[in-house]
N, C-alpha and C positions, 0 to 999 in steps of 0.2 A: 472752496467749502468751508461752512462754517463748523466748527469744533467747539462742543461746550466747555466754557470758561473751568466747569469742575471735572473735567475728564483728567484722571489721575495715571493716565498711561501715556507714554510716546504718540506721538501724532507723524508718523514718517510717510512723505509722501512717494505713490508708487504707480506707476504705469506697465500694463505687462498686457499679457493675454492666457486666460484660462478656459478650459471648458469649451473651447469653440467662441469666446466671447474675449471683446477688450475689458481691461479693468483700468480705471482711474481713480484712486483712493488713497487713503491712509491708513497703516499697519503700526502694529503697536510695538513692535520690536527690530532691528537690524537683520536679526535672523530669518524673521518672517518675510521681509523683505526680500533678502537672499533666497530663499526657498521660492519667491514667487516669481524672480525673474531670471536666477541662476547667470545674475551677469555683476561679479565682483566690482566693489567701489576702485581697489587697486588690488595687487596680485596678492601679498600677503594677506590681508583682513579676508580674502577670498577664498583662499585657503584655508584658513581656519573653518570660518563660516561652513565651508562645503564640507572639511572634515565632519563637522560637528553634527551636520545635517544627515551625511551617510551612517552616522553610527547610530543616532537615532532611529533614523530607517532601519536600521539592520536589528536593532533592540527591539523595536515595536512592529516591526513589518508583520512579523508571525502568528501577531496576536488578534482577537477577535476586537473590532474596532467597537466598542462598546462604550458606554460613558464613563466606567472606570480604567479605560484604555487611555482615553482622550483627556480624562483629567489629569492623571498621570502627565501625560506629553507638554499639556496646558502649562502644570506647574515648575516643567523643568526646563520649558522655551517660553511659550505665551501663549494664550487663547488664538489669535490669529494663526501663530504658528499651527496650532492644533486644528484651526478649521483647513488650513489648506492641505495638512496631512489628511483630514476625512477627506476632502474632495480627490486629492489625489489615489487614495484607497478607493472610494468609489469608482474612478474612472479606470482604475488597475484591472476591472472585471469586464471582461470581452464585451459581456450583454449590456452592462450599462452604459459601456464607452460607444456603441452602436445606438444604442436609443438617446443619448444626448446628442450625438453626430447627425440623427434623424431628426430630432427635437431645433436643433440649431438651423440645418436644412431648410425644414417646415416651414417655421416663422421667417424665414427669409422670403421665402414661396409665397406665403401670404402677404408679406408687405409687400412685395411686389407688384402681386394683383391688385392690391388695393390702389396701389400707385397708377397703375392704369385702369382703373374703375372697372376691372373686372369681380366684384363682389361675388358673384352666383357663383365663379369657379374656383374660391377660397374654400368653399366645403366639398372632402373628396366624396365621390361617390358613395362608396363604402361604408361613410359615416349616414347616410341617410336610411340607413336598414337598422338603426339602432335607435332607443330611448334614452335619455341622458335624464337619469334620475339624480338632483343635487341632493345633498344631506348637509344643512346648514350648520354653524358654527355657533358659538355662545352668545347667547342676548342678541340674536338676529333681526329680532322683530324689535324692540326697543332701540337697537344702536344700528340705524341702517347706513353709516359713514363706515364701520369696519370692513366692509365686502363680507361678511359674513353669511350673506342670503344671495349671496351670487347674483344679484339682481342685474348688475351690467352685462356679466356673461350671459343670463338667461333670455336678456333683451335683445342682444345681439343675434344668439343662435335661434332665436324665434323667428326674427326677422328674415335671417337665410333659411327660413322653410325647415327646422329642424325641429324634433319631439323630444320638447323639455318638459320636466316636472321640478317641482321643489318639494319634498318630503317637509311636512307641517310638523315637524317635533316640537317637544316643549322646548323654549328657548333658555331656560332655567332647570329644564327636568334632569333627573339624574341620569348616569350611563345605561343603567338597565332601563328604566322607563323609554327613553330614546331607541332604543336597540329593538324592545318589543317593537313600536310604532314601524321603525324600518322593515324589521322580520315580516309583520302583515303586509305589508305593501309587497315586499318579494315574494311571498309566498302566492298573492296574489296575482303578482305578474308572471310566476312560473305555471299558475292554472291557465293563465292565457297566452303561454307559451310566447312571451315577449323577448326580446331581445335589448337586456339592460348595460349601460355604460353608468357604473354608480360615481359619482365624483362628491366626494366629503373632504370637507376642512375643519382644521384646528380640533375641537372636542368632537365634531360629528364623525373623525376619525375612528377613534376606541368603540365610539356606538356603532358605527358599522362593522369595525371587526368582531365586535358581540355578536351582533346578530349573525353575521354569515359564519362564523367561526365557532359558535356554540348553539344561540337559539334555535336556528336552521338545521333542520334533517339535511345531506345532501340532494337529496330529491327535489328540497323544497326552493334549492337556489339555483336551479337549471336556467334561469331566465338571467341570471348576473353571469354575463361574460368577461367584463373586466372590471376592475375597483380602481381608481385614482383617487391616491389620497394627497390631499395639498397641503401641507403645513401639519401632519396630524399630531394630536396629542397622544401618540401610540404610547408611549412610556409615561405619561402624566407629566408635570411639571413642578419644579422643585418652588413655584410661588405660593401652588397649593399648599405643600408642605409646610411654607413658613407662615401662612396664615392659620393652620389650622391649628399650632403651637401656643398655648397659653403663654401671655395673656393676648397676643395678636388674637387669636379668636375671636374673643368677646368685640374686642376693637373692630375686626371686619365686620362681624353681624352685625353692629351698628352702624357702618358705613355702607354695609349692603341693603341694609334695611331704608334707610334714607335713599338711596338712588333704585329702591323697589326692585331689586336683584335676589333671586332665592339663595340662601346660603347652601343648601343642600345637597348640591350637585358637585360641591367641592371636596368633599370625602373621595369619591371615586376618581378624581382628578389627581392626589397625590401619588407621588411615584411609586411606594411601596405598593398600595392597592393597582395601580395601572399595570406594572410590569408583573405582578404575579397573574392579574387577569390576563396580561398578553399569553404569557407560558401555559394557560390551561386552554387557549384556544388553537382550532385545527382547523384553517382556512382551505375549503374544496381545493385540488391542487390544480382544476381546470379551469381556475378561475384566473384570467391574468392580473396581476396586481403592479401597478406601478407608483411610485410613491415620488412628488413634485416637491424637492426639498430648498428651501431658502436659505443658502450658506454665507451670512455676511460677513464681512471683513469688519473690524473696530469703527471704520471710518464710513460705513454704509448706514449707520444705525440712525433712525430718525429722530428727533430730539423728543417727541413723547415717546417714544420707547426706550430711550438711553439708561433710566434710572433702572428700569428692571432688566435689561443687559447689563447694566456694572454691578447690578447685584448678583448676577448669575455667573459673572466671569469666574471668579472662584472656582466654581466647579467645571469649568472647562468652555467649550466652542456652543456658542446658542444663539438663535434667533431673537432673542428679546422677550420671548416667551418661555420656549423650552429649550432643553439642551437638543443640540442635532442629534446625538446616538438615539435620542428618546423619541424622534421622529419614524424611526426604521421598522420596517413591519420585515420580519424574517425570509427572508429567501424571496424579497418583490425586487422589482427593478427600480433602479435610481434614476432621476433627472435631476440635477441641479441649478439653482437658480442663482446667479452671483449678483450683488448690488443691492439685493432685496431684504429687509428684516420680515417679520414672522407676517406681516401685513400683505406684503406683497405690492406694494406702492409703486406701480410703475407704468407710466402712462401706454404701454404696450401690452398690458398684462390681459387684455381682453382678446387680442389677438393672438398673443400666445397660448390662451387658453383653447382658443378653436384649434391652434398648431398642434397642441398636444390631444385634443380630442380625435383629430385625423389623424395621428401618429398611432393612436390606440387601437380605430378603428382600422386602419392598416395592416396593424401586427395581428388583429385577430381573423381577418380576412386572408392573412397571407397562412397561418397555422390553418384554418380549415381548409382551404386547398392542399395543404400539404398532407393533411390524413383523410382526405376523398379517397 
């Protein structure tokens, strides 16, 4: 594994298993290594690390795992330890653990069927009853390399006979402008009595949240059966805070002008604006909300993301674009993905996307059967 020479934190090799997945990477502290493996290098050192870990879990275990809590844990230990604390806390919830296990099992089922040449059977029958509406991320038209347009997932799902559509939001539009576009589409689908699974990514996350949680009346969201938020910038990003301050704001405006990126969307992505906006929203409780969160350790960060990751480390665990806690929708179900940063560059990501869609559809159909 290649690690950037300018990395200023330890790179300690570790091999283990977490969230039903194998891990082979590096971490930034011996305490993080111990927390992940729980196998001491020798008895005396292991006892000290175990006692310290237990003390941290005892002091922070009853607190909400928000950005403030994770920042405190990170400052006291390391960002990788705080990332592991975040993952363990998510999976300590019974429902999250069930979703995580179901996701892992479904990924293996899809992979096995593909290996056997059974592509048609990779789609669960229940998923065919839904339309999948994709909400893209920032600059998705101009930069087709980021995955923000879901092009590969849409192609695969369309070839498998699924009904998919991409919402034509403004790639550099404000949160409010794009939320209006999403709201109009959902309102139309509700009039047609459609059954939607809405899938958003990155900046599309807060846009979807605003549309479903404020702009639309509950009766106008009847088409939306589930919302899957993939790496959503729900609480914004401190990188937006950074470029909005003088003199960086003017430098950013010049750079954006040269790259033909509209600067006006950034104020709505600051953490202050985003957290306040999310606090004002009320999502219809009947909508199944699942968040798919990349939770990378320091050894998992891609070279082109590392500078941003390193800047955000002082604020706590992050995916190279936002703090992990700022990806969370309150009361949503969480699935964590190990080994990936914000951009989910995984050779199996298309298959994993299908697996999550299958899982969501099965959950919806099980709930519908239960309430008949």
